[in-house]
C-alpha positions as CSV (number, residue, x, y, z in Angstrom):
1,M,-5.9,-14.4,52.1
2,A,-3.1,-14.9,49.6
3,S,-3.5,-18.6,49.6
4,S,-7.2,-18.3,48.8
5,G,-6.4,-15.9,45.9
6,V,-4.0,-18.3,44.3
7,S,-6.4,-21.2,44.7
8,S,-9.1,-19.2,43.0
9,E,-6.9,-18.5,40.0
10,I,-5.6,-22.1,39.6
11,L,-8.8,-23.9,40.0
12,P,-10.4,-22.6,36.7
13,E,-7.3,-23.7,34.8
14,F,-7.7,-27.2,36.1
15,N,-11.3,-27.2,35.1
16,S,-10.5,-26.0,31.6
17,L,-7.8,-28.7,31.3
18,D,-10.2,-31.4,32.3
19,R,-12.8,-30.1,29.9
20,L,-10.2,-30.2,27.1
21,R,-9.2,-33.7,27.8
22,S,-12.8,-34.9,27.8
23,M,-13.5,-33.1,24.5
24,L,-10.5,-34.7,22.9
25,Y,-11.7,-38.1,24.1
26,I,-15.2,-37.6,22.7
27,A,-13.9,-36.3,19.3
28,A,-11.5,-39.3,18.9
29,D,-12.2,-41.7,16.0
30,R,-13.8,-44.8,17.6
31,P,-15.3,-47.1,14.9
32,W,-16.5,-49.6,17.5
33,L,-19.2,-47.1,18.4
34,T,-21.1,-48.4,15.4
35,L,-21.6,-51.7,17.2
36,Y,-23.5,-50.1,20.0
37,G,-27.0,-51.4,20.1
38,I,-26.0,-54.7,18.5
39,R,-26.1,-57.6,20.9
40,I,-22.9,-59.6,20.3
41,Q,-23.0,-63.0,21.9
42,P,-19.8,-63.9,23.7
43,V,-18.1,-67.0,22.2
44,T,-15.6,-69.3,23.8
45,P,-12.1,-68.1,22.9
46,F,-10.2,-70.5,20.7
47,S,-7.0,-69.9,22.5
48,S,-8.5,-71.5,25.7
49,L,-8.6,-74.9,23.8
50,R,-4.9,-74.7,23.0
51,S,-1.8,-74.7,25.1
52,R,-0.1,-72.0,23.0
53,P,-1.5,-68.7,21.8
54,D,-2.4,-68.3,18.1
55,P,0.5,-66.7,16.3
56,A,-1.7,-65.4,13.4
57,L,-1.8,-61.6,13.3
58,I,-5.5,-61.4,12.3
59,H,-6.5,-63.6,15.3
60,Q,-4.5,-61.4,17.7
61,C,-6.1,-58.2,16.4
62,L,-9.6,-59.4,15.7
63,P,-11.6,-60.5,18.8
64,D,-13.6,-63.8,18.6
65,E,-16.9,-61.9,18.9
66,L,-16.2,-59.8,15.8
67,L,-15.1,-62.8,13.9
68,F,-18.4,-64.5,14.7
69,E,-20.3,-61.4,13.5
70,I,-18.5,-61.6,10.2
71,F,-19.3,-65.3,9.8
72,A,-23.0,-64.5,10.7
73,R,-23.2,-62.4,7.6
74,M,-21.8,-65.1,5.2
75,S,-23.8,-67.5,3.1
76,P,-23.7,-71.2,4.1
77,Y,-21.6,-71.9,0.9
78,T,-19.1,-69.3,1.9
79,L,-19.0,-70.6,5.5
80,G,-18.1,-74.1,4.2
81,R,-15.2,-72.5,2.3
82,A,-14.1,-70.5,5.3
83,A,-14.0,-73.6,7.5
84,C,-11.2,-74.9,5.3
85,V,-8.9,-71.9,6.1
86,C,-7.6,-72.9,9.6
87,R,-8.6,-74.8,12.7
88,K,-9.9,-71.7,14.5
89,W,-12.2,-70.8,11.7
90,K,-13.4,-74.3,11.5
91,Y,-14.2,-74.2,15.2
92,T,-16.0,-70.9,14.9
93,V,-18.1,-72.0,11.9
94,R,-19.4,-75.0,13.9
95,N,-21.3,-72.6,16.1
96,P,-25.0,-73.8,16.1
97,T,-26.3,-70.3,15.9
98,L,-25.0,-69.9,12.3
99,W,-26.6,-73.1,11.1
100,R,-29.8,-72.4,12.9
101,N,-30.2,-69.1,11.0
102,A,-29.3,-70.9,7.7
103,C,-31.9,-73.6,8.3
104,L,-34.7,-71.3,9.3
105,K,-34.0,-69.2,6.2
106,T,-33.8,-72.1,3.8
107,W,-36.9,-73.9,5.0
108,Q,-38.9,-70.8,5.9
109,R,-42.0,-72.2,4.0
110,T,-42.1,-75.1,6.5
111,G,-42.5,-72.8,9.5
112,M,-40.4,-72.1,12.5
113,E,-42.2,-74.4,14.9
114,A,-42.2,-77.3,12.4
115,N,-38.4,-76.8,11.9
116,Y,-37.8,-76.8,15.6
117,R,-39.8,-80.0,16.1
118,M,-38.0,-81.6,13.2
119,V,-34.5,-80.8,14.3
120,Q,-35.2,-82.2,17.8
121,S,-36.9,-85.4,16.6
122,L,-34.9,-86.3,13.4
123,Y,-31.5,-84.6,13.8
124,D,-30.6,-84.9,17.5
125,S,-31.2,-81.1,18.1
126,S,-28.2,-80.4,15.8
127,W,-28.9,-77.6,13.2
128,R,-25.7,-78.4,11.4
129,K,-26.7,-82.1,11.1
130,M,-30.0,-80.9,9.7
131,W,-28.3,-78.7,7.2
132,M,-26.0,-81.6,6.0
133,Q,-28.6,-84.4,5.8
134,R,-32.0,-82.8,5.0
135,P,-32.6,-82.4,1.2
136,R,-32.5,-78.7,0.2
137,I,-32.2,-76.8,-3.0
138,Q,-29.3,-74.4,-3.6
139,N,-30.4,-70.8,-4.1
140,E,-27.1,-69.1,-4.7
141,G,-26.4,-70.2,-8.2
142,L,-27.8,-72.0,-11.3
143,Y,-28.5,-75.7,-12.0
144,V,-27.2,-76.4,-15.5
145,S,-27.9,-79.3,-17.8
146,R,-25.6,-79.6,-20.8
147,N,-27.1,-81.7,-23.6
148,T,-25.5,-82.7,-26.9
149,Y,-26.6,-84.7,-29.9
150,I,-25.4,-85.5,-33.4
151,H,-27.1,-83.9,-36.4
152,T,-26.3,-85.3,-39.8
153,G,-26.0,-82.7,-42.5
154,M,-26.5,-82.8,-46.3
155,A,-24.2,-84.8,-48.6
156,E,-21.3,-82.9,-50.3
157,W,-19.7,-83.9,-53.6
158,Q,-21.9,-87.0,-53.7
159,F,-19.7,-89.0,-51.2
160,T,-19.3,-87.1,-48.0
161,K,-21.7,-86.2,-45.2
162,T,-21.2,-83.5,-42.7
163,V,-21.8,-84.4,-39.0
164,N,-22.6,-81.6,-36.6
165,V,-22.5,-81.7,-32.8
166,V,-25.4,-79.6,-31.4
167,C,-25.1,-78.4,-27.8
168,Y,-27.7,-76.7,-25.8
169,Y,-28.3,-76.0,-22.1
170,R,-31.2,-76.1,-19.6
171,Y,-31.0,-73.6,-16.8
172,L,-32.8,-73.6,-13.5
173,R,-32.7,-71.0,-10.7
174,F,-34.7,-71.7,-7.5
175,F,-36.0,-69.3,-4.9
176,P,-37.0,-70.0,-1.3
177,S,-40.5,-68.7,-2.0
178,G,-41.4,-71.8,-4.2
179,K,-40.7,-70.1,-7.5
180,F,-38.2,-71.0,-10.1
181,L,-36.9,-69.6,-13.4
182,Y,-36.3,-71.8,-16.5
183,K,-34.5,-71.2,-19.7
184,I,-33.3,-73.3,-22.7
185,S,-30.5,-71.8,-24.7
186,P,-27.3,-72.6,-26.6
187,Q,-25.6,-69.7,-24.7
188,K,-23.0,-70.3,-22.2
189,I,-23.6,-69.9,-18.4
190,K,-21.4,-66.8,-18.2
191,D,-23.9,-65.0,-20.5
192,V,-27.1,-66.5,-19.2
193,V,-26.5,-65.8,-15.5
194,K,-27.0,-62.1,-16.2
195,C,-30.6,-62.5,-17.2
196,M,-31.8,-65.2,-14.8
197,H,-34.0,-62.9,-12.6
198,F,-37.6,-61.8,-12.5
199,R,-36.9,-58.6,-14.3
200,A,-35.8,-60.3,-17.5
201,S,-37.3,-59.1,-20.7
202,K,-39.4,-61.2,-23.1
203,G,-36.4,-61.4,-25.5
204,D,-34.4,-63.3,-22.8
205,C,-37.0,-66.2,-22.9
206,V,-36.9,-66.7,-19.2
207,F,-40.0,-68.5,-17.9
208,K,-41.4,-68.6,-14.3
209,G,-42.9,-71.6,-12.6
210,D,-43.7,-73.2,-9.3
211,Y,-42.0,-76.1,-7.5
212,I,-42.3,-78.2,-4.3
213,L,-39.7,-80.3,-2.6
214,S,-40.6,-83.4,-0.7
215,E,-38.6,-84.8,2.2
216,D,-37.3,-87.7,0.2
217,G,-35.6,-85.3,-2.3
218,Q,-38.1,-85.3,-5.2
219,I,-39.0,-82.0,-6.9
220,E,-42.3,-81.5,-8.7
221,M,-42.3,-78.5,-11.1
222,A,-44.7,-76.9,-13.4
223,L,-44.5,-73.9,-15.7
224,L,-46.6,-72.4,-18.5
225,Y,-45.3,-71.5,-21.9
226,P,-47.3,-68.5,-23.3
227,G,-48.3,-68.3,-26.9
228,H,-51.1,-68.9,-29.3
229,R,-51.8,-72.2,-27.4
230,Y,-50.8,-72.5,-23.8
231,T,-48.3,-75.4,-23.3
232,L,-47.8,-76.8,-19.8
233,V,-44.3,-78.2,-18.9
234,R,-44.2,-80.6,-16.0
235,M,-40.9,-81.9,-14.6
236,R,-40.0,-84.4,-11.9
237,L,-36.4,-84.2,-10.6
238,R,-34.5,-86.0,-7.8
239,L,-32.0,-84.2,-5.7
240,R,-28.7,-85.8,-4.8
241,S,-25.2,-84.9,-3.6
242,T,-21.7,-85.9,-4.7
243,T,-20.4,-85.0,-1.2
244,P,-22.4,-84.9,2.1
245,G,-24.6,-81.9,2.2
246,A,-23.7,-80.6,-1.3
247,N,-27.1,-81.1,-3.0
248,N,-25.4,-80.2,-6.3
249,R,-27.0,-82.6,-8.7
250,L,-30.5,-82.9,-10.1
251,D,-31.5,-86.2,-11.9
252,V,-34.2,-85.7,-14.5
253,L,-36.9,-88.4,-13.9
254,K,-39.5,-87.0,-16.3
255,I,-40.2,-84.1,-18.6
256,L,-43.8,-83.9,-19.9
257,T,-45.5,-81.3,-22.1
258,T,-49.3,-81.1,-22.2
259,G,-52.1,-78.8,-23.1
260,V,-54.2,-76.6,-20.8
261,N,-57.6,-75.0,-21.4
262,S,-57.3,-71.2,-21.6
263,T,-60.7,-70.8,-19.9
264,E,-59.7,-73.0,-17.0
265,L,-56.5,-71.1,-16.7
266,R,-58.2,-67.7,-16.5
267,N,-60.6,-68.9,-13.8
268,W,-57.8,-70.4,-11.7
269,K,-56.5,-68.3,-8.8
270,G,-53.8,-70.5,-7.4
271,S,-50.4,-71.6,-8.7
272,V,-49.9,-73.7,-11.8
273,L,-48.6,-76.5,-9.7
274,E,-51.8,-76.7,-7.7
275,L,-53.8,-76.7,-11.0
276,V,-52.1,-79.9,-12.3
277,E,-51.7,-81.6,-8.9
278,S,-54.6,-84.0,-9.5
279,W,-53.9,-84.6,-13.2
280,E,-52.7,-87.9,-14.6
281,E,-49.3,-87.9,-16.4
282,D,-50.8,-88.4,-19.9
283,E,-53.7,-86.0,-19.2
284,T,-54.3,-83.0,-21.4
285,H,-57.0,-80.4,-21.4
286,D,-56.5,-79.2,-24.9
287,P,-57.1,-81.7,-27.7
288,E,-54.8,-79.8,-30.1
289,V,-51.8,-80.1,-27.7
290,P,-51.4,-83.8,-26.8
291,A,-49.4,-85.0,-23.8
292,V,-45.8,-85.9,-24.8
293,S,-43.2,-87.5,-22.6
294,H,-39.7,-86.4,-23.7
295,S,-36.8,-88.9,-23.8
296,R,-34.1,-86.5,-25.0
297,G,-32.3,-83.8,-23.1
298,L,-32.4,-85.7,-19.8
299,T,-28.8,-85.0,-18.7
300,P,-28.5,-84.4,-14.9
301,F,-28.2,-80.8,-13.7
302,V,-25.0,-79.6,-12.1
303,F,-25.0,-76.7,-9.6
304,V,-22.8,-73.8,-10.4
305,P,-22.5,-70.9,-7.9
306,F,-22.8,-67.4,-9.1
307,D,-19.2,-66.6,-8.3
308,E,-18.0,-69.5,-10.4
309,A,-20.2,-68.8,-13.5
310,D,-17.4,-67.2,-15.5
311,S,-14.8,-69.9,-14.7
312,S,-17.0,-73.0,-15.0
313,V,-15.9,-75.7,-17.4
314,L,-19.4,-75.6,-18.9
315,N,-18.3,-72.5,-20.8
316,L,-16.0,-74.5,-22.9
317,P,-17.0,-74.8,-26.6
318,V,-17.9,-78.1,-28.2
319,E,-14.6,-78.5,-30.0
320,K,-12.8,-78.6,-26.6
321,M,-15.4,-80.6,-24.7
322,D,-17.7,-82.6,-26.9
323,Y,-19.3,-84.5,-24.0
324,F,-19.7,-83.7,-20.3
325,V,-20.1,-86.2,-17.5
326,P,-21.9,-84.6,-14.6
327,G,-20.9,-87.3,-12.1
């Protein structure tokens, strides 16, 4: 009887002790619980490809699955920079899932099925090869064209003439939806980048247009200048790269301004580019606004990422850089 009494007194203590341990375990700080519900794909550990373990502390503390999740939230431009850090990051960045997501997002207007057929038939089922070789427009920055010309001033003291170097810029920002923003200004890129968005005010003089990119790298663009008489601006550009897959240059093939009938414009329901698709190059629909092909200001565009807008050499004044060679 005594043994049964002792066991009846000790047993609740053990139960309370187990309950306390379980409560401490539940209340512990476990940040990995936020990953529950997220399907993390297992990746091949980089250490298995090497004879020695990686001595880097970040690679010892951070699992390969979490490193892949971090890379999955990076932009393709940032992925390219991360691949230059070390061999392990370069191996992780080559995962085809990262480039598949980047390709489907960049060419979303083409359609998912068409992109899958294209990567199988033209790029040997390699999404990274498709990203490197297929022409695409950079969306994470501005294309900038720096133009300069000499303007002769008035004579002074009957024997001297002042010579002024005039500098102005053309800015382009493209969106995956087929829209683009256009601005001509003498302001530097570090000041213009703040207003290159769809919420820009009328005082910023940022105009919206439509574009289409062909598979051979040519871009057809059209935008409408509002005013007393509508002026239509048509541009034809060619995309090229200074390094494989960069797509960081735009050569200006033609800039044309022409007139458009206001009545025709009001009745049109589609985009401006679809309106002028069947027009001839010298065609105008407003006799008071003739078609003019411009021969000045055709300097190639250079791509500048958003995070390099403040430190770009294009911010230098004319006295420090009178002429800029895009390359």
